[in-house]
KEZA-13498 format. One record per atom (N, C-alpha, C): residue in one letter; atom name; x, y, z; residue number from 1. Coordinates in pm, 1 decimal. Layout:
BEGIN
<A CA <X Y Z> NUM>
...
This chain:
BEGIN
<M N <88.3 -123.7 2.0> 1>
<M CA <14.9 5.2 -10.8> 1>
<M C <68.6 118.3 3.4> 1>
<S N <23.8 223.8 -53.3> 2>
<S CA <123.1 342.1 -76.7> 2>
<S C <-11.5 473.9 -47.0> 2>
<V N <23.9 562.9 -20.3> 3>
<V CA <-62.8 703.3 11.6> 3>
<V C <41.8 819.0 -66.6> 3>
<H N <-40.6 889.0 -159.1> 4>
<H CA <42.8 990.5 -209.8> 4>
<H C <-73.7 1085.2 -233.2> 4>
<T N <-36.4 1211.1 -274.5> 5>
<T CA <-115.4 1337.1 -318.1> 5>
<T C <-186.8 1322.3 -444.2> 5>
<H N <-309.7 1364.5 -476.6> 6>
<H CA <-342.0 1388.5 -599.1> 6>
<H C <-422.3 1504.1 -634.7> 6>
<L N <-362.9 1601.2 -717.1> 7>
<L CA <-423.3 1703.4 -739.6> 7>
<L C <-492.8 1730.9 -877.4> 7>
<W N <-611.0 1809.4 -891.2> 8>
<W CA <-680.7 1825.3 -1016.9> 8>
<W C <-649.8 1931.1 -1074.4> 8>
<F N <-602.5 1969.5 -1209.3> 9>
<F CA <-579.0 2103.2 -1267.6> 9>
<F C <-697.8 2094.6 -1399.0> 9>
<D N <-723.5 2215.1 -1441.3> 10>
<D CA <-792.1 2232.6 -1544.3> 10>
<D C <-721.5 2187.9 -1664.6> 10>
<D N <-597.5 2241.5 -1689.6> 11>
<D CA <-480.4 2194.6 -1796.2> 11>
<D C <-369.1 2271.2 -1761.1> 11>
<Q N <-303.7 2271.5 -1653.7> 12>
<Q CA <-160.3 2316.4 -1600.0> 12>
<Q C <-102.2 2219.5 -1544.3> 12>
<A N <-136.0 2076.2 -1532.3> 13>
<A CA <-35.8 1981.2 -1433.1> 13>
<A C <108.5 1967.7 -1483.9> 13>
<E N <114.5 1944.9 -1621.7> 14>
<E CA <261.6 1936.2 -1665.8> 14>
<E C <350.1 2084.1 -1615.3> 14>
<D N <276.3 2204.6 -1651.4> 15>
<D CA <372.2 2326.8 -1635.2> 15>
<D C <383.7 2328.2 -1454.7> 15>
<A N <281.7 2301.0 -1376.2> 16>
<A CA <309.2 2290.4 -1238.5> 16>
<A C <401.0 2210.6 -1197.8> 16>
<A N <405.3 2084.6 -1252.5> 17>
<A CA <523.1 1967.7 -1220.0> 17>
<A C <669.4 2041.2 -1251.2> 17>
<R N <666.9 2064.6 -1373.5> 18>
<R CA <811.1 2119.7 -1434.5> 18>
<R C <832.1 2227.2 -1309.1> 18>
<F N <749.3 2311.5 -1313.7> 19>
<F CA <778.2 2450.0 -1191.5> 19>
<F C <843.0 2408.9 -1060.4> 19>
<W N <748.5 2271.9 -1025.4> 20>
<W CA <777.9 2253.5 -850.0> 20>
<W C <921.0 2138.6 -869.6> 20>
<T N <949.0 2076.9 -969.0> 21>
<T CA <1059.7 1995.3 -993.1> 21>
<T C <1164.6 2099.7 -992.0> 21>
<S N <1159.1 2216.2 -1028.2> 22>
<S CA <1273.1 2291.9 -1074.9> 22>
<S C <1292.2 2384.2 -948.3> 22>
<I N <1223.4 2385.6 -852.7> 23>
<I CA <1216.1 2472.9 -711.7> 23>
<I C <1295.0 2365.1 -613.5> 23>
<V N <1203.7 2267.7 -579.9> 24>
<V CA <1229.1 2162.7 -475.2> 24>
<V C <1323.6 2055.3 -518.8> 24>
<P N <1432.1 2037.3 -427.8> 25>
<P CA <1536.0 1954.1 -449.3> 25>
<P C <1514.6 1834.3 -440.9> 25>
<N N <1597.4 1741.7 -504.2> 26>
<N CA <1547.2 1592.7 -499.7> 26>
<N C <1392.2 1543.2 -552.5> 26>
<S N <1354.3 1650.7 -663.4> 27>
<S CA <1228.9 1624.7 -729.4> 27>
<S C <1243.4 1559.1 -844.1> 27>
<R N <1168.4 1532.2 -912.2> 28>
<R CA <1170.7 1482.6 -1036.8> 28>
<R C <1030.5 1427.9 -1107.2> 28>
<I N <1011.1 1444.4 -1246.8> 29>
<I CA <891.0 1418.5 -1326.7> 29>
<I C <926.9 1254.9 -1329.7> 29>
<L N <839.7 1177.4 -1308.1> 30>
<L CA <814.5 1048.1 -1328.8> 30>
<L C <782.5 996.2 -1472.1> 30>
<A N <633.6 1042.3 -1493.9> 31>
<A CA <585.5 1016.5 -1642.5> 31>
<A C <468.8 1104.9 -1648.8> 31>
<V N <463.1 1122.1 -1807.2> 32>
<V CA <375.7 1205.9 -1856.3> 32>
<V C <274.8 1122.0 -1937.2> 32>
<R N <139.5 1144.4 -1897.2> 33>
<R CA <62.0 1035.2 -1969.0> 33>
<R C <-28.6 1113.5 -2058.8> 33>
<R N <-79.4 1095.6 -2160.1> 34>
<R CA <-157.1 1127.7 -2279.9> 34>
<R C <-297.3 1098.9 -2278.7> 34>
<A N <-404.9 1180.5 -2286.0> 35>
<A CA <-517.3 1148.8 -2275.1> 35>
<A C <-582.5 1045.0 -2409.1> 35>
<P N <-631.7 953.9 -2357.6> 36>
<P CA <-697.2 858.4 -2457.7> 36>
<P C <-804.1 940.9 -2495.9> 36>
<A N <-883.8 861.4 -2624.6> 37>
<A CA <-1012.3 928.8 -2675.5> 37>
<A C <-1134.8 895.1 -2580.7> 37>
<G N <-1208.8 993.8 -2534.9> 38>
<G CA <-1335.1 998.2 -2463.1> 38>
<G C <-1308.8 1030.4 -2356.0> 38>
<V N <-1197.9 1110.5 -2288.1> 39>
<V CA <-1213.9 1159.5 -2167.0> 39>
<V C <-1289.7 1296.9 -2184.4> 39>
<P N <-1375.9 1295.3 -2069.3> 40>
<P CA <-1429.9 1445.0 -2043.4> 40>
<P C <-1389.7 1566.1 -2031.3> 40>
<D N <-1365.2 1668.6 -2099.6> 41>
<D CA <-1322.0 1796.2 -2087.3> 41>
<D C <-1149.1 1780.6 -2131.8> 41>
<V N <-1114.9 1665.1 -2194.2> 42>
<V CA <-969.9 1659.0 -2195.2> 42>
<V C <-961.7 1611.5 -2356.9> 42>
<A N <-892.2 1675.5 -2427.3> 43>
<A CA <-885.2 1635.4 -2565.0> 43>
<A C <-782.1 1544.1 -2610.1> 43>
<E N <-787.0 1442.0 -2667.9> 44>
<E CA <-708.0 1335.9 -2713.1> 44>
<E C <-587.9 1357.5 -2755.8> 44>
<G N <-475.3 1299.0 -2671.6> 45>
<G CA <-352.2 1325.9 -2722.7> 45>
<G C <-278.4 1434.4 -2621.6> 45>
<T N <-343.6 1499.8 -2533.6> 46>
<T CA <-306.5 1611.0 -2459.0> 46>
<T C <-269.2 1559.1 -2310.6> 46>
<V N <-165.8 1613.6 -2270.6> 47>
<V CA <-143.8 1553.7 -2128.5> 47>
<V C <-271.1 1566.4 -2025.8> 47>
<F N <-262.5 1448.5 -1980.2> 48>
<F CA <-367.2 1416.4 -1872.6> 48>
<F C <-325.9 1373.9 -1758.4> 48>
<V N <-226.2 1311.3 -1733.2> 49>
<V CA <-161.1 1271.7 -1588.5> 49>
<V C <-16.5 1271.5 -1602.4> 49>
<V N <26.8 1345.2 -1481.5> 50>
<V CA <179.7 1386.9 -1466.5> 50>
<V C <200.0 1323.7 -1323.2> 50>
<E N <294.1 1246.5 -1320.8> 51>
<E CA <348.2 1180.3 -1206.8> 51>
<E C <466.4 1234.1 -1156.2> 51>
<L N <494.8 1281.1 -1035.8> 52>
<L CA <599.4 1319.2 -1000.0> 52>
<L C <652.8 1300.1 -866.9> 52>
<E N <762.6 1341.1 -836.9> 53>
<E CA <824.4 1353.3 -720.4> 53>
<E C <858.4 1459.3 -648.5> 53>
<L N <840.2 1489.6 -522.0> 54>
<L CA <872.9 1621.5 -476.5> 54>
<L C <957.4 1591.1 -310.9> 54>
<D N <1074.0 1596.9 -347.5> 55>
<D CA <1180.2 1555.6 -244.8> 55>
<D C <1128.0 1429.8 -181.0> 55>
<G N <1083.6 1333.3 -273.7> 56>
<G CA <1067.9 1192.4 -239.2> 56>
<G C <899.9 1143.3 -192.1> 56>
<H N <815.5 1285.0 -191.6> 57>
<H CA <691.0 1279.6 -216.5> 57>
<H C <609.3 1263.5 -329.1> 57>
<R N <541.6 1145.8 -360.8> 58>
<R CA <492.2 1118.4 -489.4> 58>
<R C <370.7 1198.2 -467.3> 58>
<V N <374.7 1287.2 -618.1> 59>
<V CA <220.0 1351.2 -650.5> 59>
<V C <179.7 1322.3 -801.0> 59>
<T N <39.8 1327.4 -798.0> 60>
<T CA <-19.2 1284.1 -920.8> 60>
<T C <-90.9 1446.7 -984.1> 60>
<A N <-45.4 1473.8 -1063.7> 61>
<A CA <-98.7 1587.6 -1133.5> 61>
<A C <-216.7 1554.2 -1238.6> 61>
<L N <-328.5 1571.5 -1258.5> 62>
<L CA <-430.1 1535.1 -1352.1> 62>
<L C <-528.3 1670.4 -1405.8> 62>
<N N <-491.6 1680.0 -1533.7> 63>
<N CA <-559.2 1762.4 -1608.1> 63>
<N C <-714.2 1710.2 -1626.3> 63>
<A N <-817.2 1773.0 -1605.8> 64>
<A CA <-932.5 1720.0 -1606.5> 64>
<A C <-1048.7 1811.0 -1631.3> 64>
<G N <-984.5 1930.6 -1676.6> 65>
<G CA <-1104.2 2039.9 -1696.0> 65>
<G C <-1144.6 2113.0 -1559.2> 65>
<P N <-1220.0 2209.0 -1594.2> 66>
<P CA <-1275.6 2328.0 -1481.6> 66>
<P C <-1329.2 2256.8 -1371.5> 66>
<S N <-1397.8 2136.4 -1377.2> 67>
<S CA <-1520.6 2087.5 -1265.6> 67>
<S C <-1486.1 2105.5 -1130.4> 67>
<F N <-1338.9 2103.8 -1085.6> 68>
<F CA <-1291.6 2117.9 -938.4> 68>
<F C <-1171.7 2212.5 -936.6> 68>
<T N <-1164.5 2305.2 -851.5> 69>
<T CA <-1063.1 2392.3 -838.1> 69>
<T C <-988.3 2375.1 -708.2> 69>
<L N <-859.1 2408.2 -693.4> 70>
<L CA <-798.0 2383.2 -568.3> 70>
<L C <-794.6 2490.2 -478.9> 70>
<D N <-817.2 2510.7 -357.2> 71>
<D CA <-822.4 2591.6 -248.1> 71>
<D C <-699.4 2581.6 -159.6> 71>
<E N <-716.9 2648.0 -33.2> 72>
<E CA <-613.5 2616.7 85.9> 72>
<E C <-619.3 2530.5 177.0> 72>
<A N <-757.1 2433.8 148.5> 73>
<A CA <-770.1 2340.8 228.6> 73>
<A C <-662.5 2239.9 200.5> 73>
<F N <-594.0 2258.2 129.4> 74>
<F CA <-494.4 2136.5 73.8> 74>
<F C <-353.7 2254.7 57.4> 74>
<S N <-223.3 2212.2 120.1> 75>
<S CA <-142.3 2281.6 92.0> 75>
<S C <-6.9 2188.1 122.7> 75>
<F N <88.5 2229.8 45.3> 76>
<F CA <216.8 2172.8 60.0> 76>
<F C <286.5 2220.9 176.7> 76>
<F N <339.4 2162.9 258.0> 77>
<F CA <427.4 2202.5 369.9> 77>
<F C <568.6 2185.9 343.7> 77>
<L N <632.4 2314.8 317.4> 78>
<L CA <785.5 2277.5 288.8> 78>
<L C <842.0 2360.1 413.9> 78>
<E N <891.8 2267.9 497.9> 79>
<E CA <982.7 2303.7 614.6> 79>
<E C <1114.2 2351.4 606.0> 79>
<C N <1188.2 2449.1 591.4> 80>
<C CA <1302.1 2502.5 562.0> 80>
<C C <1414.4 2475.6 679.8> 80>
<E N <1533.7 2485.3 668.1> 81>
<E CA <1636.0 2460.6 738.8> 81>
<E C <1648.6 2616.8 835.8> 81>
<D N <1619.9 2724.9 763.8> 82>
<D CA <1662.1 2842.4 798.1> 82>
<D C <1613.3 2978.1 746.3> 82>
<Q N <1626.4 3085.4 781.1> 83>
<Q CA <1570.6 3190.3 737.8> 83>
<Q C <1575.8 3202.6 570.4> 83>
<A N <1735.2 3172.3 557.1> 84>
<A CA <1760.9 3201.3 405.2> 84>
<A C <1707.5 3097.7 327.7> 84>
<E N <1657.9 2985.5 371.9> 85>
<E CA <1590.8 2904.1 266.2> 85>
<E C <1437.6 2928.7 241.1> 85>
<V N <1379.3 2994.5 382.8> 86>
<V CA <1249.7 3036.7 389.0> 86>
<V C <1244.1 3151.2 280.5> 86>
<D N <1325.1 3262.5 256.4> 87>
<D CA <1345.9 3345.4 179.0> 87>
<D C <1350.2 3309.1 54.1> 87>
<K N <1436.5 3205.7 4.1> 88>
<K CA <1449.7 3126.8 -144.0> 88>
<K C <1330.3 3085.6 -175.3> 88>
<Y N <1250.0 3019.2 -82.0> 89>
<Y CA <1163.6 2935.4 -157.9> 89>
<Y C <1023.8 3003.1 -177.7> 89>
<W N <1007.5 3091.9 -67.8> 90>
<W CA <918.6 3189.1 -72.2> 90>
<W C <894.9 3284.4 -223.3> 90>
<E N <1028.4 3342.9 -260.7> 91>
<E CA <1041.7 3393.7 -366.9> 91>
<E C <1004.2 3320.9 -481.7> 91>
<A N <1071.8 3201.3 -516.0> 92>
<A CA <1085.8 3122.3 -600.9> 92>
<A C <901.9 3088.8 -629.8> 92>
<L N <862.6 3035.5 -523.6> 93>
<L CA <732.8 2979.3 -563.8> 93>
<L C <611.6 3116.8 -567.7> 93>
<L N <629.4 3213.7 -547.0> 94>
<L CA <579.9 3351.9 -582.5> 94>
<L C <587.1 3392.3 -723.7> 94>
<A N <695.8 3328.2 -817.1> 95>
<A CA <749.8 3366.6 -921.3> 95>
<A C <641.3 3387.0 -1013.9> 95>
<D N <626.1 3473.3 -1090.1> 96>
<D CA <532.9 3487.1 -1206.5> 96>
<D C <409.0 3471.7 -1160.3> 96>
<G N <337.4 3530.7 -1070.2> 97>
<G CA <203.3 3547.7 -1038.4> 97>
<G C <137.6 3463.8 -900.6> 97>
<G N <219.8 3405.9 -803.0> 98>
<G CA <192.3 3358.7 -676.1> 98>
<G C <114.6 3479.3 -598.3> 98>
<E N <62.7 3436.1 -520.6> 99>
<E CA <16.7 3531.1 -420.9> 99>
<E C <45.2 3502.6 -313.6> 99>
<P N <93.0 3611.3 -213.3> 100>
<P CA <146.5 3563.6 -82.2> 100>
<P C <-3.2 3560.4 3.1> 100>
<S N <-17.8 3499.2 99.1> 101>
<S CA <-120.8 3521.0 182.4> 101>
<S C <-92.2 3578.6 335.1> 101>
<Q N <-93.1 3474.1 440.9> 102>
<Q CA <-18.7 3533.5 605.0> 102>
<Q C <22.1 3378.4 636.3> 102>
<C N <75.0 3437.9 756.5> 103>
<C CA <155.5 3331.1 837.5> 103>
<C C <223.9 3218.8 773.0> 103>
<G N <291.6 3258.5 655.4> 104>
<G CA <394.0 3138.9 566.7> 104>
<G C <314.8 3099.8 456.6> 104>
<W N <197.6 3103.1 458.5> 105>
<W CA <113.1 3081.0 339.2> 105>
<W C <104.6 3153.2 200.9> 105>
<L N <120.1 3094.0 93.2> 106>
<L CA <110.4 3141.3 -36.4> 106>
<L C <46.2 3059.0 -108.6> 106>
<R N <2.1 3102.4 -243.1> 107>
<R CA <-56.6 3052.1 -348.6> 107>
<R C <48.8 3052.9 -475.2> 107>
<D N <77.3 2946.3 -522.7> 108>
<D CA <200.9 2959.6 -637.9> 108>
<D C <102.5 2991.4 -777.8> 108>
<R N <162.5 3015.6 -899.1> 109>
<R CA <69.6 3088.6 -990.8> 109>
<R C <-5.5 2976.7 -1092.0> 109>
<F N <-6.8 2859.5 -998.4> 110>
<F CA <-119.0 2764.3 -1045.9> 110>
<F C <-240.9 2700.9 -940.3> 110>
<G N <-213.4 2799.2 -820.2> 111>
<G CA <-354.9 2796.5 -739.5> 111>
<G C <-312.1 2709.1 -633.9> 111>
<V N <-187.3 2663.3 -630.1> 112>
<V CA <-157.8 2537.3 -510.2> 112>
<V C <-103.9 2625.7 -387.6> 112>
<A N <-173.9 2571.6 -288.5> 113>
<A CA <-107.9 2648.7 -160.8> 113>
<A C <-0.9 2598.0 -114.4> 113>
<W N <82.4 2683.6 -50.8> 114>
<W CA <210.2 2621.1 -5.2> 114>
<W C <213.4 2688.3 135.4> 114>
<Q N <267.8 2629.3 232.4> 115>
<Q CA <320.8 2671.7 362.0> 115>
<Q C <463.9 2666.1 363.7> 115>
<V N <536.8 2770.2 376.4> 116>
<V CA <685.7 2777.6 389.9> 116>
<V C <733.1 2840.6 519.0> 116>
<V N <769.5 2713.9 619.5> 117>
<V CA <805.1 2729.3 738.6> 117>
<V C <936.1 2692.0 770.8> 117>
<P N <988.2 2783.4 857.3> 118>
<P CA <1124.7 2754.7 922.3> 118>
<P C <1136.9 2634.1 1021.7> 118>
<K N <1228.6 2556.0 1021.0> 119>
<K CA <1236.6 2431.9 1108.8> 119>
<K C <1254.0 2507.7 1259.5> 119>
<G N <1188.5 2451.3 1341.2> 120>
<G CA <1181.4 2511.4 1510.3> 120>
<G C <1061.8 2588.3 1521.0> 120>
<L N <999.9 2643.0 1412.1> 121>
<L CA <884.6 2725.2 1452.7> 121>
<L C <778.0 2664.0 1561.5> 121>
<D N <725.4 2521.5 1536.7> 122>
<D CA <659.4 2481.3 1633.5> 122>
<D C <683.9 2491.9 1796.8> 122>
<D N <816.6 2484.6 1819.6> 123>
<D CA <866.8 2481.0 1921.4> 123>
<D C <854.4 2623.2 2010.6> 123>
<L N <837.7 2739.9 1937.7> 124>
<L CA <819.3 2842.6 1962.8> 124>
<L C <683.9 2903.8 1988.1> 124>
<V N <582.3 2873.5 1888.1> 125>
<V CA <455.3 2928.2 1898.0> 125>
<V C <382.1 2809.6 1953.4> 125>
<F N <417.6 2702.0 2004.2> 126>
<F CA <359.9 2598.0 2090.7> 126>
<F C <404.7 2583.2 2223.8> 126>
<A N <500.9 2659.6 2260.8> 127>
<A CA <527.0 2653.7 2405.2> 127>
<A C <455.7 2731.2 2469.9> 127>
<P N <446.9 2663.3 2621.9> 128>
<P CA <338.7 2704.3 2702.8> 128>
<P C <393.3 2863.4 2756.4> 128>
<G N <253.0 2915.4 2806.2> 129>
<G CA <264.9 3061.7 2866.2> 129>
<G C <291.2 3148.6 2772.0> 129>
<E N <346.5 3233.1 2819.9> 130>
<E CA <342.8 3390.4 2784.0> 130>
<E C <450.2 3409.6 2641.5> 130>
<A N <562.3 3325.3 2693.3> 131>
<A CA <628.9 3330.4 2559.9> 131>
<A C <580.2 3261.4 2446.3> 131>
<G N <534.0 3153.8 2438.2> 132>
<G CA <474.1 3071.2 2354.5> 132>
<G C <348.2 3171.2 2286.5> 132>
<Q N <294.7 3282.3 2365.9> 133>
<Q CA <187.5 3351.2 2321.7> 133>
<Q C <239.9 3471.9 2241.0> 133>
<R N <341.0 3517.0 2276.2> 134>
<R CA <399.3 3640.4 2234.9> 134>
<R C <455.7 3582.0 2053.5> 134>
<A N <526.1 3458.2 2057.3> 135>
<A CA <583.4 3412.0 1954.4> 135>
<A C <458.0 3370.7 1859.9> 135>
<M N <330.2 3333.2 1886.0> 136>
<M CA <207.4 3280.6 1812.0> 136>
<M C <180.4 3438.0 1779.0> 136>
<D N <161.4 3502.5 1845.2> 137>
<D CA <123.8 3670.7 1795.0> 137>
<D C <211.2 3744.0 1722.1> 137>
<A N <324.2 3721.7 1704.5> 138>
<A CA <426.0 3759.1 1600.2> 138>
<A C <390.9 3686.0 1503.2> 138>
<M N <413.9 3562.5 1484.4> 139>
<M CA <373.8 3481.6 1365.4> 139>
<M C <241.6 3519.7 1318.8> 139>
<M N <131.5 3537.7 1370.1> 140>
<M CA <9.0 3589.3 1303.1> 140>
<M C <14.8 3739.1 1256.5> 140>
<R N <114.7 3792.8 1281.0> 141>
<R CA <89.3 3920.7 1196.5> 141>
<R C <197.6 3909.4 1092.1> 141>
<Q N <272.4 3809.0 1046.7> 142>
<Q CA <352.1 3800.0 929.8> 142>
<Q C <268.0 3761.8 802.1> 142>
<V N <324.7 3785.8 717.3> 143>
<V CA <304.9 3711.8 591.6> 143>
<V C <420.8 3613.1 541.6> 143>
<K N <532.0 3656.8 509.0> 144>
<K CA <644.4 3547.9 498.2> 144>
<K C <699.0 3565.8 641.3> 144>
<L N <709.9 3435.9 695.4> 145>
<L CA <751.2 3399.9 847.6> 145>
<L C <897.2 3458.1 864.0> 145>
<D N <943.7 3534.0 941.3> 146>
<D CA <1067.8 3564.4 985.9> 146>
<D C <1075.6 3507.6 1132.3> 146>
<I N <1149.6 3375.2 1106.8> 147>
<I CA <1193.5 3303.5 1226.8> 147>
<I C <1280.3 3417.6 1367.1> 147>
<G N <1346.3 3496.5 1303.5> 148>
<G CA <1417.7 3567.9 1381.5> 148>
<G C <1322.2 3668.7 1494.9> 148>
<A N <1227.8 3723.7 1404.5> 149>
<A CA <1149.9 3821.8 1450.1> 149>
<A C <1039.5 3707.6 1547.3> 149>
<I N <1015.1 3616.2 1534.0> 150>
<I CA <947.9 3536.9 1595.8> 150>
<I C <1018.2 3473.3 1717.5> 150>
<R N <1145.4 3420.8 1710.8> 151>
<R CA <1220.2 3413.9 1819.7> 151>
<R C <1241.9 3534.1 1922.0> 151>
<A N <1260.5 3657.3 1869.5> 152>
<A CA <1254.4 3753.4 1962.8> 152>
<A C <1153.9 3791.3 2024.1> 152>
<A N <1023.6 3770.8 1947.0> 153>
<A CA <908.2 3783.1 2037.9> 153>
<A C <907.5 3683.1 2146.7> 153>
<Y N <938.3 3565.3 2144.9> 154>
<Y CA <944.9 3470.4 2208.0> 154>
<Y C <1001.8 3492.3 2346.4> 154>
<E N <1151.8 3558.8 2311.2> 155>
<E CA <1227.5 3597.2 2408.0> 155>
<E C <1181.2 3678.3 2490.8> 155>
<G N <1114.6 3771.1 2415.8> 156>
<G CA <1055.7 3896.7 2500.0> 156>
<G C <1129.6 4024.0 2468.6> 156>
<V N <1211.3 4013.8 2366.4> 157>
<V CA <1308.6 4122.8 2321.1> 157>
<V C <1270.9 4169.8 2208.6> 157>
<S N <1297.6 4312.0 2163.9> 158>
<S CA <1274.5 4348.9 1998.5> 158>
<S C <1328.2 4278.9 1904.6> 158>
<A N <1270.0 4273.3 1805.3> 159>
<A CA <1310.0 4191.0 1687.2> 159>
<A C <1453.9 4253.1 1631.2> 159>
<P N <1536.8 4171.9 1555.6> 160>
<P CA <1660.4 4211.4 1496.5> 160>
<P C <1634.7 4304.2 1388.4> 160>
<A N <1702.1 4378.7 1389.3> 161>
<A CA <1709.2 4482.9 1266.2> 161>
<A C <1742.2 4429.9 1168.6> 161>
């Protein structure tokens, strides 16, 4: 048995797969399958299914017309080693039409939601007491997460300049 992610696109599955595998290390497209005759909302011979891996996580991207759309109820969670990685992936995923949201969330140009999160965030925002509450409050005011500012709030000091 295996479990993997399956995403429904109108017609951008291959573009999304190429974009993501160019950004996320240890990623690759495994297969591109073309539509046979008779698939509703998909022209025969066009890209229908794209199988890929994102850092070893298997994803199926399906082109099946506009019947369903993606929203933030599903997101990829990208845990970054440090602030430099947060900055790098945040900018890359926003390229060419992505939209920032809040608390480290964004939507890439294909409408897929991502959480770009620095390692150690949970230790700060879920810590008991006032320190954890300060960290949570700092995070909730951010768009792209700034672990230095969140850590400073946790410690009860001003954020680094």
